[in-house]
N, C-alpha and C positions, 0 to 999 in steps of 0.2 A: 318294263320287260326288256331284258338284255338279249340281243341276238349274238350269233357267232362272230368271230373276228372278221372285220372287213377285209376284202381282198383287192378292191379297186374302187376308186371314186371317179365319177364322170360328170361333166357338165353338158356333154353331148347327149341330147335326149334320145337319139337313135342308136347310140353305140351298144347299150346292153342288149337290145333286141336283135341286133345284127349278129351277136355272138351266141344267141340262144339255140341250144340243141332241141329241136322240136319234138324229139322223142321223149323228152323229160318234162315233168310238171314245172311250171313257172309260177311264182307268186310275187306280185308287186304290192308292197305295203308302205306304211309311213304316214306322213303328214299331209295336210291339204295340198291339192294339186295333183295327186296321183291319178285321179280319174281323168283329168285333162291329159296327163302324160299317156295314159292308156289309149286315148284317142289318137295321139301322135303315132303310137306304135301300130294302131290299126291302119292308119294312113300308109305307114311304111310297108305293112304287109300287103296292102292292095297294090302299092307301087312295085312290089316284088312278084306280083302275079297271083296272089292268093285271094280267096274269098274269106270274109270274116263273118262269124256268127256270134252275136252277143246274147247271152242269157243274162238279162238285166233284172236284178232282184230288188232294186231300190230306186228306180228311175234315175240312173246315173248316166245313161247315154245321151249325148247332146250332138245332134248332126251339125250344128253351127260351128263346132270346133273343127270338124273335118273340112267344112266349107272354108273357114278362115285359112287353114293350112294350104289347101289347094290354091286359093287365090294369091297367097304369098308367092307361089311358084308360077303364077299366071296361067293356071290350069282351070278348066271348067270343073266344078264340083260334082256334077251329076254322074259322070262315069264312075267316080270313086264311090259315091253313095250307093250306086246300084250294086256294088260288090259287097255291101255291108248289110247284114240282116239283123233284126232285133226281135227277140221274144221276151216278153215281160212275165215275171212270176211274182206273185204277191203273197203267197203263203208257203210254209215249209213243204207242204205236200205237193204244191205245184212245182217247186224247185226240184224236189226229188224225182217227180215224174218226168220233168224236162231233161234232167241228167240221164235218166234211164233211157229215154227216147233218143238222146244224142248218141249214146253208146250203141244202141241197136240199129240206128239208121244213119250212121256217120257218113259224111260226104267227103269225097276226094277233094284235095287241094283247098281245104278249109281249115282255118285257125279259129278255135273257139275261145271266147273271152267270157269269164264268169265274173260279173260285176256285183260287188257287195253281197255275197251269198249268205253271210251270217245274220244280217240285220233282222230278217223275218223270224228267225228262230229265237231271237231275244225279245220279241214283242211281249207286252204285258198280257196278251190274250193266250199265250202259250205257257202252260205250266212248266216249272223249272225242270222237273224230272223228264217230262215229255220232250222239252226242248233239247236237253242234253242227249237224250236217246236219238232224236232225229238228226242232230248235228253229227253224231257218230255214224249214222246211216249215210248222211251226205258224204262224209269222208270216205266211207267204203266205196261209193260210186266214183268219187274223184280219183281214188287210188287205182281204179281200173283203166283209166284213160291211157297211160303209157303202154300197158299190155295190149290194148286195142289199137295202138298206133294212131291215137286221136290227139292232136296237139291242143293243149289247154293252158291258158294263162288266167290265173285268178288275181283279181284286183280287190283287195280288202283292207280296210282301215284297221289300225291297231288300237284305236282310242275307246272302244266300248268298255264300260266299267262293269257290265253284267258278269256275275260270277261264272256263269256257264261259258262265256267267251274266254275268261281267264284260264279255264280248264281246257277248252277246245283248241285255242289258237296255237299253243305249243305243239299240239299233235299235227296241226296243219303245216306248221313250219317244218317239222321233221319229215313230213310226207313229200315235200318238194325237193327237187334237185337243183333248181335255180331260184334264188331269192334276192330280190332287189328292194331297197329301202330308199324312199324319197325323203330327204331332210332339207330343212332350211338352215343355211349357215351363212351368217353375215349378210342376210338379205338375199342370198342366192339359193336357188334350188340345186341340190346335188344328189346324184343317184349313187348310192353305195351298193356295190355287189357283195352280198354277204355269203352267198353260196353259188357256185356255178359248176355245171358239168364240164367234162374235159373238152368235148368236141362240139363246136358250134356248126350250124348249117347255114 
């Protein structure tokens, strides 16, 4: 799957998120390591005074990653972890209900992370036509976040081979205003900024 022309390459894990316009949808995708990178970004958000809410759809959140990062800075992890909340969702309907609830009960000063949202829709227990229908419903909820002034970062792999994902993922890419891709190059992780809004906050 080919993305738009790159605009920037960074080895600084915090640089892309520092330039993110929180009024716009953000999507981090790519190769292994992107969920770990998302934890670093959550740490940066807490350092900037925000609370973080994770809607974790595939058990991707790992508090030890946050703990490791705080200890590198000689900081106690507990105050940071107290600012990060996790809600897990294990079926497409739980994910849809959770997104709807976030939109109706949004909290001030909170950044929302959506971790691996597509996986449950591609499960073998979900029929193909139902799965695609529900994925499009999820996209409808996601597209409402900017209009409701709810900051949302989506973290999703691009490696699923399921045909529904191949149909859906380009739609998700088009819906985002900020798009980052994590790639391995010569043994180093590099963050390519594929799309970015004009003004960062």
